[in-house]
PyMOL Python script that loads the backbone (N, CA, C, O; Angstrom):
from pymol import cmd

cmd.read_pdbstr("""\
ATOM      1  N   MET A   1      -9.916 -85.021 -31.185  1.00  0.00           N
ATOM      2  CA  MET A   1     -10.501 -84.058 -31.580  1.00  0.00           C
ATOM      3  C   MET A   1     -10.650 -82.803 -31.065  1.00  0.00           C
ATOM      4  O   MET A   1     -11.494 -82.058 -31.565  1.00  0.00           O
ATOM      5  N   GLY A   2      -9.920 -82.411 -30.076  1.00  0.00           N
ATOM      6  CA  GLY A   2      -9.468 -81.378 -29.537  1.00  0.00           C
ATOM      7  C   GLY A   2      -8.488 -80.464 -30.581  1.00  0.00           C
ATOM      8  O   GLY A   2      -8.633 -79.268 -30.833  1.00  0.00           O
ATOM      9  N   ILE A   3      -7.602 -81.244 -31.035  1.00  0.00           N
ATOM     10  CA  ILE A   3      -6.614 -80.656 -32.065  1.00  0.00           C
ATOM     11  C   ILE A   3      -7.513 -80.330 -33.262  1.00  0.00           C
ATOM     12  O   ILE A   3      -7.359 -79.276 -33.880  1.00  0.00           O
ATOM     13  N   ILE A   4      -8.319 -81.101 -33.547  1.00  0.00           N
ATOM     14  CA  ILE A   4      -8.850 -80.546 -34.858  1.00  0.00           C
ATOM     15  C   ILE A   4      -9.473 -79.785 -34.846  1.00  0.00           C
ATOM     16  O   ILE A   4      -9.500 -79.047 -35.830  1.00  0.00           O
ATOM     17  N   TRP A   5     -10.558 -79.465 -33.422  1.00  0.00           N
ATOM     18  CA  TRP A   5     -10.977 -78.390 -33.309  1.00  0.00           C
ATOM     19  C   TRP A   5     -10.560 -76.881 -33.278  1.00  0.00           C
ATOM     20  O   TRP A   5     -11.198 -75.864 -33.550  1.00  0.00           O
ATOM     21  N   THR A   6      -9.237 -77.086 -32.842  1.00  0.00           N
ATOM     22  CA  THR A   6      -8.373 -75.832 -32.521  1.00  0.00           C
ATOM     23  C   THR A   6      -8.083 -75.710 -34.158  1.00  0.00           C
ATOM     24  O   THR A   6      -8.108 -74.582 -34.650  1.00  0.00           O
ATOM     25  N   ILE A   7      -7.892 -76.513 -34.749  1.00  0.00           N
ATOM     26  CA  ILE A   7      -7.405 -76.315 -36.119  1.00  0.00           C
ATOM     27  C   ILE A   7      -8.322 -75.574 -36.713  1.00  0.00           C
ATOM     28  O   ILE A   7      -8.027 -74.505 -37.248  1.00  0.00           O
ATOM     29  N   ILE A   8      -9.750 -76.141 -36.683  1.00  0.00           N
ATOM     30  CA  ILE A   8     -10.675 -75.462 -37.634  1.00  0.00           C
ATOM     31  C   ILE A   8     -11.059 -73.856 -36.788  1.00  0.00           C
ATOM     32  O   ILE A   8     -11.263 -72.847 -37.464  1.00  0.00           O
ATOM     33  N   ILE A   9     -11.105 -73.834 -35.419  1.00  0.00           N
ATOM     34  CA  ILE A   9     -11.213 -72.421 -35.018  1.00  0.00           C
ATOM     35  C   ILE A   9     -10.040 -71.631 -35.458  1.00  0.00           C
ATOM     36  O   ILE A   9     -10.258 -70.537 -35.978  1.00  0.00           O
ATOM     37  N   GLY A  10      -8.915 -72.016 -35.326  1.00  0.00           N
ATOM     38  CA  GLY A  10      -7.735 -71.419 -35.884  1.00  0.00           C
ATOM     39  C   GLY A  10      -7.905 -70.840 -37.222  1.00  0.00           C
ATOM     40  O   GLY A  10      -7.598 -69.685 -37.520  1.00  0.00           O
ATOM     41  N   PHE A  11      -8.382 -71.659 -37.957  1.00  0.00           N
ATOM     42  CA  PHE A  11      -8.951 -71.248 -39.614  1.00  0.00           C
ATOM     43  C   PHE A  11      -9.325 -70.310 -39.884  1.00  0.00           C
ATOM     44  O   PHE A  11      -8.835 -69.481 -40.652  1.00  0.00           O
ATOM     45  N   LEU A  12     -10.738 -70.259 -38.999  1.00  0.00           N
ATOM     46  CA  LEU A  12     -11.591 -69.501 -39.235  1.00  0.00           C
ATOM     47  C   LEU A  12     -10.648 -68.075 -38.328  1.00  0.00           C
ATOM     48  O   LEU A  12     -10.688 -66.997 -38.922  1.00  0.00           O
ATOM     49  N   ALA A  13     -10.075 -68.098 -37.341  1.00  0.00           N
ATOM     50  CA  ALA A  13      -9.629 -66.991 -36.708  1.00  0.00           C
ATOM     51  C   ALA A  13      -8.870 -66.092 -37.549  1.00  0.00           C
ATOM     52  O   ALA A  13      -8.973 -64.867 -37.616  1.00  0.00           O
ATOM     53  N   GLY A  14      -7.930 -67.025 -38.314  1.00  0.00           N
ATOM     54  CA  GLY A  14      -6.948 -66.250 -39.096  1.00  0.00           C
ATOM     55  C   GLY A  14      -7.529 -65.629 -40.199  1.00  0.00           C
ATOM     56  O   GLY A  14      -6.964 -64.676 -40.736  1.00  0.00           O
ATOM     57  N   VAL A  15      -8.888 -66.180 -40.706  1.00  0.00           N
ATOM     58  CA  VAL A  15      -9.669 -65.494 -41.850  1.00  0.00           C
ATOM     59  C   VAL A  15     -10.174 -64.110 -41.150  1.00  0.00           C
ATOM     60  O   VAL A  15     -10.291 -63.134 -41.891  1.00  0.00           O
ATOM     61  N   VAL A  16     -10.502 -63.960 -39.669  1.00  0.00           N
ATOM     62  CA  VAL A  16     -11.196 -63.017 -39.182  1.00  0.00           C
ATOM     63  C   VAL A  16     -10.262 -62.123 -38.678  1.00  0.00           C
ATOM     64  O   VAL A  16     -10.533 -60.969 -38.346  1.00  0.00           O
ATOM     65  N   ALA A  17      -8.957 -62.738 -38.604  1.00  0.00           N
ATOM     66  CA  ALA A  17      -7.960 -61.717 -38.091  1.00  0.00           C
ATOM     67  C   ALA A  17      -7.062 -60.897 -39.276  1.00  0.00           C
ATOM     68  O   ALA A  17      -6.296 -59.952 -39.088  1.00  0.00           O
ATOM     69  N   LYS A  18      -7.383 -61.523 -40.480  1.00  0.00           N
ATOM     70  CA  LYS A  18      -6.936 -60.809 -41.787  1.00  0.00           C
ATOM     71  C   LYS A  18      -7.799 -59.632 -42.265  1.00  0.00           C
ATOM     72  O   LYS A  18      -7.390 -58.572 -42.739  1.00  0.00           O
ATOM     73  N   PHE A  19      -9.175 -60.047 -42.035  1.00  0.00           N
ATOM     74  CA  PHE A  19      -9.862 -58.827 -42.022  1.00  0.00           C
ATOM     75  C   PHE A  19      -9.853 -57.571 -40.823  1.00  0.00           C
ATOM     76  O   PHE A  19     -10.124 -56.386 -41.019  1.00  0.00           O
ATOM     77  N   LEU A  20      -9.571 -58.031 -39.906  1.00  0.00           N
ATOM     78  CA  LEU A  20      -9.409 -57.012 -38.614  1.00  0.00           C
ATOM     79  C   LEU A  20      -8.085 -55.998 -38.764  1.00  0.00           C
ATOM     80  O   LEU A  20      -8.100 -54.794 -38.506  1.00  0.00           O
ATOM     81  N   MET A  21      -7.005 -56.721 -39.214  1.00  0.00           N
ATOM     82  CA  MET A  21      -5.789 -56.017 -39.504  1.00  0.00           C
ATOM     83  C   MET A  21      -5.753 -55.245 -40.634  1.00  0.00           C
ATOM     84  O   MET A  21      -5.813 -55.752 -41.755  1.00  0.00           O
ATOM     85  N   PRO A  22      -5.639 -53.788 -40.404  1.00  0.00           N
ATOM     86  CA  PRO A  22      -5.553 -53.117 -41.866  1.00  0.00           C
ATOM     87  C   PRO A  22      -4.006 -52.990 -42.247  1.00  0.00           C
ATOM     88  O   PRO A  22      -3.113 -53.321 -41.466  1.00  0.00           O
ATOM     89  N   GLY A  23      -3.793 -52.508 -43.449  1.00  0.00           N
ATOM     90  CA  GLY A  23      -2.406 -52.078 -43.615  1.00  0.00           C
ATOM     91  C   GLY A  23      -1.461 -53.408 -44.169  1.00  0.00           C
ATOM     92  O   GLY A  23      -1.812 -54.534 -44.523  1.00  0.00           O
ATOM     93  N   ASP A  24      -0.207 -52.812 -44.090  1.00  0.00           N
ATOM     94  CA  ASP A  24       0.695 -53.640 -44.849  1.00  0.00           C
ATOM     95  C   ASP A  24       1.257 -55.037 -43.837  1.00  0.00           C
ATOM     96  O   ASP A  24       1.797 -56.027 -44.331  1.00  0.00           O
ATOM     97  N   ASN A  25       1.025 -54.877 -42.531  1.00  0.00           N
ATOM     98  CA  ASN A  25       1.473 -55.697 -41.749  1.00  0.00           C
ATOM     99  C   ASN A  25       1.088 -57.170 -41.664  1.00  0.00           C
ATOM    100  O   ASN A  25       1.568 -57.954 -40.845  1.00  0.00           O
ATOM    101  N   GLU A  26       0.057 -57.510 -42.709  1.00  0.00           N
ATOM    102  CA  GLU A  26      -0.315 -58.854 -42.850  1.00  0.00           C
ATOM    103  C   GLU A  26       0.341 -59.518 -43.802  1.00  0.00           C
ATOM    104  O   GLU A  26       0.984 -58.920 -44.665  1.00  0.00           O
ATOM    105  N   PRO A  27       0.245 -60.868 -43.747  1.00  0.00           N
ATOM    106  CA  PRO A  27       0.996 -61.549 -44.685  1.00  0.00           C
ATOM    107  C   PRO A  27       0.190 -61.749 -45.943  1.00  0.00           C
ATOM    108  O   PRO A  27      -1.035 -61.768 -45.826  1.00  0.00           O
ATOM    109  N   SER A  28       0.716 -61.893 -47.089  1.00  0.00           N
ATOM    110  CA  SER A  28       0.211 -61.261 -48.249  1.00  0.00           C
ATOM    111  C   SER A  28      -0.466 -62.472 -49.084  1.00  0.00           C
ATOM    112  O   SER A  28      -1.163 -62.222 -50.067  1.00  0.00           O
ATOM    113  N   GLY A  29      -0.219 -63.845 -48.632  1.00  0.00           N
ATOM    114  CA  GLY A  29      -1.207 -64.965 -48.942  1.00  0.00           C
ATOM    115  C   GLY A  29      -2.218 -65.408 -47.873  1.00  0.00           C
ATOM    116  O   GLY A  29      -1.930 -65.533 -46.682  1.00  0.00           O
ATOM    117  N   PHE A  30      -3.509 -65.649 -48.443  1.00  0.00           N
ATOM    118  CA  PHE A  30      -4.424 -66.633 -47.640  1.00  0.00           C
ATOM    119  C   PHE A  30      -3.887 -67.531 -46.835  1.00  0.00           C
ATOM    120  O   PHE A  30      -4.033 -67.616 -45.615  1.00  0.00           O
ATOM    121  N   ILE A  31      -3.098 -68.376 -47.726  1.00  0.00           N
ATOM    122  CA  ILE A  31      -2.735 -69.769 -46.765  1.00  0.00           C
ATOM    123  C   ILE A  31      -1.853 -69.525 -45.817  1.00  0.00           C
ATOM    124  O   ILE A  31      -1.834 -70.178 -44.774  1.00  0.00           O
ATOM    125  N   MET A  32      -1.035 -68.567 -46.074  1.00  0.00           N
ATOM    126  CA  MET A  32      -0.240 -68.190 -44.732  1.00  0.00           C
ATOM    127  C   MET A  32      -0.816 -67.137 -43.763  1.00  0.00           C
ATOM    128  O   MET A  32      -0.221 -66.870 -42.719  1.00  0.00           O
ATOM    129  N   THR A  33      -1.786 -66.636 -44.051  1.00  0.00           N
ATOM    130  CA  THR A  33      -2.420 -65.940 -43.029  1.00  0.00           C
ATOM    131  C   THR A  33      -3.413 -67.237 -42.200  1.00  0.00           C
ATOM    132  O   THR A  33      -3.452 -67.204 -40.970  1.00  0.00           O
ATOM    133  N   THR A  34      -4.197 -68.360 -42.970  1.00  0.00           N
ATOM    134  CA  THR A  34      -4.564 -69.190 -42.117  1.00  0.00           C
ATOM    135  C   THR A  34      -3.583 -70.180 -41.222  1.00  0.00           C
ATOM    136  O   THR A  34      -3.896 -70.842 -40.233  1.00  0.00           O
ATOM    137  N   ILE A  35      -2.363 -70.079 -41.846  1.00  0.00           N
ATOM    138  CA  ILE A  35      -1.829 -71.227 -41.033  1.00  0.00           C
ATOM    139  C   ILE A  35      -1.124 -70.423 -39.521  1.00  0.00           C
ATOM    140  O   ILE A  35      -0.699 -70.804 -38.431  1.00  0.00           O
ATOM    141  N   LEU A  36      -1.305 -69.170 -40.213  1.00  0.00           N
ATOM    142  CA  LEU A  36      -0.669 -68.308 -38.785  1.00  0.00           C
ATOM    143  C   LEU A  36      -1.898 -68.100 -37.584  1.00  0.00           C
ATOM    144  O   LEU A  36      -1.593 -67.834 -36.421  1.00  0.00           O
ATOM    145  N   GLY A  37      -3.178 -68.244 -37.988  1.00  0.00           N
ATOM    146  CA  GLY A  37      -4.130 -68.184 -37.376  1.00  0.00           C
ATOM    147  C   GLY A  37      -4.318 -69.531 -36.792  1.00  0.00           C
ATOM    148  O   GLY A  37      -4.906 -69.529 -35.711  1.00  0.00           O
ATOM    149  N   ILE A  38      -4.064 -70.334 -37.120  1.00  0.00           N
ATOM    150  CA  ILE A  38      -3.928 -71.704 -36.559  1.00  0.00           C
ATOM    151  C   ILE A  38      -2.873 -71.765 -35.609  1.00  0.00           C
ATOM    152  O   ILE A  38      -3.230 -72.057 -34.468  1.00  0.00           O
ATOM    153  N   VAL A  39      -1.451 -71.525 -35.830  1.00  0.00           N
ATOM    154  CA  VAL A  39      -0.512 -70.956 -34.787  1.00  0.00           C
ATOM    155  C   VAL A  39      -0.930 -70.383 -33.675  1.00  0.00           C
ATOM    156  O   VAL A  39      -0.673 -70.723 -32.520  1.00  0.00           O
ATOM    157  N   GLY A  40      -1.814 -69.190 -34.182  1.00  0.00           N
ATOM    158  CA  GLY A  40      -2.375 -68.427 -33.001  1.00  0.00           C
ATOM    159  C   GLY A  40      -3.201 -69.103 -31.935  1.00  0.00           C
ATOM    160  O   GLY A  40      -3.080 -68.916 -30.725  1.00  0.00           O
ATOM    161  N   ALA A  41      -4.340 -70.181 -32.730  1.00  0.00           N
ATOM    162  CA  ALA A  41      -5.376 -70.454 -31.604  1.00  0.00           C
ATOM    163  C   ALA A  41      -4.537 -71.749 -31.134  1.00  0.00           C
ATOM    164  O   ALA A  41      -5.150 -72.404 -30.292  1.00  0.00           O
ATOM    165  N   PHE A  42      -3.252 -72.275 -31.492  1.00  0.00           N
ATOM    166  CA  PHE A  42      -2.580 -73.223 -30.721  1.00  0.00           C
ATOM    167  C   PHE A  42      -1.777 -72.529 -29.188  1.00  0.00           C
ATOM    168  O   PHE A  42      -1.683 -72.966 -28.040  1.00  0.00           O
ATOM    169  N   VAL A  43      -1.276 -71.204 -29.893  1.00  0.00           N
ATOM    170  CA  VAL A  43      -0.625 -70.188 -28.774  1.00  0.00           C
ATOM    171  C   VAL A  43      -1.874 -69.931 -27.633  1.00  0.00           C
ATOM    172  O   VAL A  43      -1.694 -70.423 -26.519  1.00  0.00           O
ATOM    173  N   ALA A  44      -3.010 -69.246 -27.862  1.00  0.00           N
ATOM    174  CA  ALA A  44      -3.983 -68.995 -27.121  1.00  0.00           C
ATOM    175  C   ALA A  44      -4.475 -70.370 -26.372  1.00  0.00           C
ATOM    176  O   ALA A  44      -4.791 -70.194 -25.195  1.00  0.00           O
ATOM    177  N   THR A  45      -4.587 -71.686 -26.858  1.00  0.00           N
ATOM    178  CA  THR A  45      -4.956 -72.611 -25.929  1.00  0.00           C
ATOM    179  C   THR A  45      -3.654 -72.914 -24.917  1.00  0.00           C
ATOM    180  O   THR A  45      -3.842 -73.290 -23.760  1.00  0.00           O
ATOM    181  N   PHE A  46      -2.670 -72.766 -25.326  1.00  0.00           N
ATOM    182  CA  PHE A  46      -1.365 -73.439 -24.397  1.00  0.00           C
ATOM    183  C   PHE A  46      -1.588 -72.061 -23.389  1.00  0.00           C
ATOM    184  O   PHE A  46      -1.544 -72.301 -22.183  1.00  0.00           O
ATOM    185  N   LEU A  47      -1.789 -70.846 -23.742  1.00  0.00           N
ATOM    186  CA  LEU A  47      -1.257 -69.792 -22.841  1.00  0.00           C
ATOM    187  C   LEU A  47      -2.626 -69.900 -22.051  1.00  0.00           C
ATOM    188  O   LEU A  47      -2.525 -69.520 -20.885  1.00  0.00           O
ATOM    189  N   GLY A  48      -3.743 -70.287 -22.389  1.00  0.00           N
ATOM    190  CA  GLY A  48      -4.881 -70.182 -21.604  1.00  0.00           C
ATOM    191  C   GLY A  48      -5.014 -71.363 -20.752  1.00  0.00           C
ATOM    192  O   GLY A  48      -5.811 -71.234 -19.822  1.00  0.00           O
ATOM    193  N   GLN A  49      -4.270 -72.750 -20.886  1.00  0.00           N
ATOM    194  CA  GLN A  49      -4.097 -73.635 -20.115  1.00  0.00           C
ATOM    195  C   GLN A  49      -3.086 -73.360 -19.231  1.00  0.00           C
ATOM    196  O   GLN A  49      -3.242 -73.791 -18.088  1.00  0.00           O
ATOM    197  N   ALA A  50      -1.967 -72.673 -19.513  1.00  0.00           N
ATOM    198  CA  ALA A  50      -0.974 -72.360 -18.784  1.00  0.00           C
ATOM    199  C   ALA A  50      -1.480 -71.362 -17.353  1.00  0.00           C
ATOM    200  O   ALA A  50      -1.082 -71.545 -16.203  1.00  0.00           O
ATOM    201  N   LEU A  51      -2.384 -70.368 -17.776  1.00  0.00           N
ATOM    202  CA  LEU A  51      -2.860 -69.474 -17.177  1.00  0.00           C
ATOM    203  C   LEU A  51      -4.056 -69.842 -16.146  1.00  0.00           C
ATOM    204  O   LEU A  51      -4.400 -69.128 -15.205  1.00  0.00           O
ATOM    205  N   GLY A  52      -4.534 -70.888 -16.443  1.00  0.00           N
ATOM    206  CA  GLY A  52      -5.470 -71.549 -16.030  1.00  0.00           C
ATOM    207  C   GLY A  52      -6.988 -71.218 -16.141  1.00  0.00           C
ATOM    208  O   GLY A  52      -7.968 -71.472 -15.441  1.00  0.00           O
ATOM    209  N   TRP A  53      -6.765 -70.498 -17.393  1.00  0.00           N
ATOM    210  CA  TRP A  53      -8.160 -69.975 -18.165  1.00  0.00           C
ATOM    211  C   TRP A  53      -9.260 -71.207 -18.748  1.00  0.00           C
ATOM    212  O   TRP A  53     -10.490 -71.234 -18.703  1.00  0.00           O
ATOM    213  N   TYR A  54      -8.339 -72.133 -19.271  1.00  0.00           N
ATOM    214  CA  TYR A  54      -8.897 -73.445 -19.974  1.00  0.00           C
ATOM    215  C   TYR A  54      -8.450 -74.751 -19.080  1.00  0.00           C
ATOM    216  O   TYR A  54      -7.402 -74.855 -18.442  1.00  0.00           O
ATOM    217  N   GLY A  55      -9.339 -75.571 -19.174  1.00  0.00           N
ATOM    218  CA  GLY A  55      -8.913 -76.873 -18.627  1.00  0.00           C
ATOM    219  C   GLY A  55      -7.972 -77.722 -19.258  1.00  0.00           C
ATOM    220  O   GLY A  55      -7.651 -77.282 -20.362  1.00  0.00           O
ATOM    221  N   PRO A  56      -7.347 -78.917 -18.907  1.00  0.00           N
ATOM    222  CA  PRO A  56      -6.514 -79.371 -19.843  1.00  0.00           C
ATOM    223  C   PRO A  56      -6.936 -79.852 -20.784  1.00  0.00           C
ATOM    224  O   PRO A  56      -6.206 -79.554 -21.730  1.00  0.00           O
ATOM    225  N   ASN A  57      -8.006 -80.656 -21.176  1.00  0.00           N
ATOM    226  CA  ASN A  57      -8.749 -80.946 -22.448  1.00  0.00           C
ATOM    227  C   ASN A  57      -9.865 -79.674 -23.141  1.00  0.00           C
ATOM    228  O   ASN A  57     -10.808 -79.971 -23.875  1.00  0.00           O
ATOM    229  N   GLN A  58      -9.568 -78.431 -22.783  1.00  0.00           N
ATOM    230  CA  GLN A  58     -10.093 -77.729 -23.510  1.00  0.00           C
ATOM    231  C   GLN A  58      -9.317 -76.612 -24.337  1.00  0.00           C
ATOM    232  O   GLN A  58      -8.245 -76.156 -23.940  1.00  0.00           O
ATOM    233  N   GLY A  59      -9.906 -76.222 -25.460  1.00  0.00           N
ATOM    234  CA  GLY A  59      -9.184 -75.241 -26.544  1.00  0.00           C
ATOM    235  C   GLY A  59      -9.394 -73.943 -26.320  1.00  0.00           C
ATOM    236  O   GLY A  59     -10.273 -73.697 -25.494  1.00  0.00           O
ATOM    237  N   ALA A  60      -8.909 -73.144 -26.756  1.00  0.00           N
ATOM    238  CA  ALA A  60      -9.045 -71.629 -26.950  1.00  0.00           C
ATOM    239  C   ALA A  60     -10.602 -71.374 -27.530  1.00  0.00           C
ATOM    240  O   ALA A  60     -10.959 -72.123 -28.439  1.00  0.00           O
ATOM    241  N   GLY A  61     -11.403 -70.512 -27.126  1.00  0.00           N
ATOM    242  CA  GLY A  61     -12.473 -70.066 -27.566  1.00  0.00           C
ATOM    243  C   GLY A  61     -12.289 -69.204 -28.772  1.00  0.00           C
ATOM    244  O   GLY A  61     -11.201 -68.705 -29.058  1.00  0.00           O
ATOM    245  N   PHE A  62     -13.313 -69.050 -29.429  1.00  0.00           N
ATOM    246  CA  PHE A  62     -13.083 -68.425 -31.077  1.00  0.00           C
ATOM    247  C   PHE A  62     -12.299 -66.743 -30.522  1.00  0.00           C
ATOM    248  O   PHE A  62     -11.264 -66.367 -31.073  1.00  0.00           O
ATOM    249  N   ILE A  63     -12.821 -66.080 -29.651  1.00  0.00           N
ATOM    250  CA  ILE A  63     -12.241 -64.846 -29.493  1.00  0.00           C
ATOM    251  C   ILE A  63     -11.093 -64.901 -28.936  1.00  0.00           C
ATOM    252  O   ILE A  63     -10.331 -63.944 -29.074  1.00  0.00           O
ATOM    253  N   GLY A  64     -10.726 -65.982 -28.212  1.00  0.00           N
ATOM    254  CA  GLY A  64      -9.168 -65.987 -27.642  1.00  0.00           C
ATOM    255  C   GLY A  64      -8.091 -66.472 -28.842  1.00  0.00           C
ATOM    256  O   GLY A  64      -6.883 -66.234 -28.852  1.00  0.00           O
ATOM    257  N   ALA A  65      -8.866 -67.221 -29.857  1.00  0.00           N
ATOM    258  CA  ALA A  65      -8.290 -67.961 -31.096  1.00  0.00           C
ATOM    259  C   ALA A  65      -7.969 -66.592 -32.042  1.00  0.00           C
ATOM    260  O   ALA A  65      -6.902 -66.374 -32.617  1.00  0.00           O
ATOM    261  N   VAL A  66      -9.064 -65.802 -32.053  1.00  0.00           N
ATOM    262  CA  VAL A  66      -8.649 -64.666 -32.721  1.00  0.00           C
ATOM    263  C   VAL A  66      -7.471 -63.401 -32.145  1.00  0.00           C
ATOM    264  O   VAL A  66      -6.576 -62.796 -32.735  1.00  0.00           O
ATOM    265  N   VAL A  67      -7.858 -63.370 -31.042  1.00  0.00           N
ATOM    266  CA  VAL A  67      -6.659 -62.347 -30.400  1.00  0.00           C
ATOM    267  C   VAL A  67      -5.290 -62.951 -30.612  1.00  0.00           C
ATOM    268  O   VAL A  67      -4.357 -62.212 -30.926  1.00  0.00           O
ATOM    269  N   GLY A  68      -5.054 -64.721 -30.402  1.00  0.00           N
ATOM    270  CA  GLY A  68      -4.096 -65.145 -30.613  1.00  0.00           C
ATOM    271  C   GLY A  68      -3.728 -65.308 -32.027  1.00  0.00           C
ATOM    272  O   GLY A  68      -2.530 -65.374 -32.301  1.00  0.00           O
ATOM    273  N   ALA A  69      -4.436 -65.367 -32.776  1.00  0.00           N
ATOM    274  CA  ALA A  69      -4.099 -65.240 -34.587  1.00  0.00           C
ATOM    275  C   ALA A  69      -3.415 -63.671 -34.829  1.00  0.00           C
ATOM    276  O   ALA A  69      -2.432 -63.484 -35.546  1.00  0.00           O
ATOM    277  N   ILE A  70      -4.196 -62.511 -34.026  1.00  0.00           N
ATOM    278  CA  ILE A  70      -3.796 -61.106 -34.336  1.00  0.00           C
ATOM    279  C   ILE A  70      -2.472 -60.912 -33.595  1.00  0.00           C
ATOM    280  O   ILE A  70      -1.861 -59.865 -33.811  1.00  0.00           O
ATOM    281  N   VAL A  71      -1.925 -61.880 -32.677  1.00  0.00           N
ATOM    282  CA  VAL A  71      -0.751 -61.361 -32.058  1.00  0.00           C
ATOM    283  C   VAL A  71       0.164 -61.919 -32.642  1.00  0.00           C
ATOM    284  O   VAL A  71       1.288 -61.425 -32.560  1.00  0.00           O
ATOM    285  N   VAL A  72      -0.109 -63.421 -33.600  1.00  0.00           N
ATOM    286  CA  VAL A  72       0.997 -64.014 -34.326  1.00  0.00           C
ATOM    287  C   VAL A  72       1.418 -63.133 -35.481  1.00  0.00           C
ATOM    288  O   VAL A  72       2.575 -62.868 -35.809  1.00  0.00           O
ATOM    289  N   LEU A  73      -0.076 -62.584 -36.234  1.00  0.00           N
ATOM    290  CA  LEU A  73       0.020 -61.628 -37.350  1.00  0.00           C
ATOM    291  C   LEU A  73       0.739 -60.569 -37.294  1.00  0.00           C
ATOM    292  O   LEU A  73       1.313 -60.134 -38.292  1.00  0.00           O
ATOM    293  N   LEU A  74       0.814 -59.966 -36.037  1.00  0.00           N
ATOM    294  CA  LEU A  74       1.384 -58.608 -35.881  1.00  0.00           C
ATOM    295  C   LEU A  74       3.159 -59.010 -35.684  1.00  0.00           C
ATOM    296  O   LEU A  74       4.080 -58.395 -36.221  1.00  0.00           O
ATOM    297  N   ILE A  75       3.285 -60.202 -34.768  1.00  0.00           N
ATOM    298  CA  ILE A  75       4.761 -60.475 -35.094  1.00  0.00           C
ATOM    299  C   ILE A  75       5.412 -60.775 -36.369  1.00  0.00           C
ATOM    300  O   ILE A  75       6.456 -60.291 -36.804  1.00  0.00           O
ATOM    301  N   TYR A  76       4.510 -61.796 -36.995  1.00  0.00           N
ATOM    302  CA  TYR A  76       4.987 -62.396 -38.189  1.00  0.00           C
ATOM    303  C   TYR A  76       5.185 -60.733 -38.956  1.00  0.00           C
ATOM    304  O   TYR A  76       6.278 -60.439 -39.439  1.00  0.00           O
ATOM    305  N   GLY A  77       4.268 -59.953 -38.984  1.00  0.00           N
ATOM    306  CA  GLY A  77       4.508 -58.602 -39.868  1.00  0.00           C
ATOM    307  C   GLY A  77       5.588 -57.887 -39.519  1.00  0.00           C
ATOM    308  O   GLY A  77       6.273 -57.298 -40.355  1.00  0.00           O
ATOM    309  N   PHE A  78       5.864 -57.877 -38.085  1.00  0.00           N
ATOM    310  CA  PHE A  78       7.066 -57.049 -37.415  1.00  0.00           C
ATOM    311  C   PHE A  78       8.497 -57.624 -38.122  1.00  0.00           C
ATOM    312  O   PHE A  78       9.358 -56.974 -38.715  1.00  0.00           O
ATOM    313  N   ILE A  79       8.444 -58.960 -37.867  1.00  0.00           N
ATOM    314  CA  ILE A  79       9.635 -59.788 -38.251  1.00  0.00           C
ATOM    315  C   ILE A  79       9.728 -59.623 -39.937  1.00  0.00           C
ATOM    316  O   ILE A  79      10.797 -59.270 -40.434  1.00  0.00           O
ATOM    317  N   ALA A  80       8.737 -59.852 -40.646  1.00  0.00           N
ATOM    318  CA  ALA A  80       8.905 -60.073 -42.142  1.00  0.00           C
ATOM    319  C   ALA A  80       9.395 -58.090 -42.558  1.00  0.00           C
ATOM    320  O   ALA A  80      10.296 -57.812 -43.349  1.00  0.00           O
ATOM    321  N   ASN A  81       8.750 -57.266 -41.983  1.00  0.00           N
ATOM    322  CA  ASN A  81       8.934 -55.876 -42.265  1.00  0.00           C
ATOM    323  C   ASN A  81      10.489 -55.868 -42.086  1.00  0.00           C
ATOM    324  O   ASN A  81      11.252 -55.645 -43.026  1.00  0.00           O
ATOM    325  N   ARG A  82      10.884 -56.116 -40.864  1.00  0.00           N
ATOM    326  CA  ARG A  82      12.246 -55.793 -40.577  1.00  0.00           C
ATOM    327  C   ARG A  82      13.280 -56.662 -41.326  1.00  0.00           C
ATOM    328  O   ARG A  82      14.452 -56.288 -41.375  1.00  0.00           O
ATOM    329  N   SER A  83      12.904 -57.743 -41.875  1.00  0.00           N
ATOM    330  CA  SER A  83      13.912 -58.502 -42.616  1.00  0.00           C
ATOM    331  C   SER A  83      13.987 -57.712 -44.072  1.00  0.00           C
ATOM    332  O   SER A  83      15.115 -57.443 -44.485  1.00  0.00           O
ATOM    333  N   ARG A  84      13.132 -57.427 -44.664  1.00  0.00           N
ATOM    334  CA  ARG A  84      12.657 -56.731 -45.949  1.00  0.00           C
ATOM    335  C   ARG A  84      13.581 -55.688 -45.917  1.00  0.00           C
ATOM    336  O   ARG A  84      14.390 -55.648 -46.844  1.00  0.00           O
ATOM    337  N   SER A  85      13.650 -54.557 -44.763  1.00  0.00           N
ATOM    338  CA  SER A  85      14.231 -53.340 -44.662  1.00  0.00           C
ATOM    339  C   SER A  85      15.804 -53.718 -44.529  1.00  0.00           C
ATOM    340  O   SER A  85      16.651 -52.894 -44.874  1.00  0.00           O
ATOM    341  N   THR A  86      16.110 -54.785 -44.100  1.00  0.00           N
ATOM    342  CA  THR A  86      17.678 -54.749 -43.873  1.00  0.00           C
ATOM    343  C   THR A  86      18.369 -55.555 -45.151  1.00  0.00           C
ATOM    344  O   THR A  86      19.588 -55.615 -45.308  1.00  0.00           O
ATOM    345  N   SER A  87      17.422 -56.148 -46.015  1.00  0.00           N
ATOM    346  CA  SER A  87      17.902 -57.065 -47.297  1.00  0.00           C
ATOM    347  C   SER A  87      18.097 -56.000 -48.465  1.00  0.00           C
ATOM    348  O   SER A  87      18.741 -56.098 -49.510  1.00  0.00           O
ATOM    349  N   LEU A  88      17.194 -54.756 -47.861  1.00  0.00           N
ATOM    350  CA  LEU A  88      17.315 -53.802 -49.217  1.00  0.00           C
ATOM    351  C   LEU A  88      18.625 -53.100 -49.585  1.00  0.00           C
ATOM    352  O   LEU A  88      18.688 -52.399 -50.595  1.00  0.00           O
TER     353      LEU A  88
END
""", "prot")
cmd.dss("prot")
cmd.show_as("cartoon", "prot")
cmd.util.cbc("prot")
cmd.orient("prot")
């Protein structure tokens, strides 16, 4: 049940992160944004457990998942912009 909850929270966090991030740094598609939000929730859960913020069976909270999603979206935007500029 923990993985399903993380996916649901990550989906919502991806949607919120898309609205919080202005400009061209965000992925163009809704599906890609939500997938990166889910990845961000998993990253936030892993880092939170590694740092002792969450217990072994606890997932990241909504705010942690949004922060993780924003970080993943920023990294993705940086990599996507970099690859676009080198391919021109």
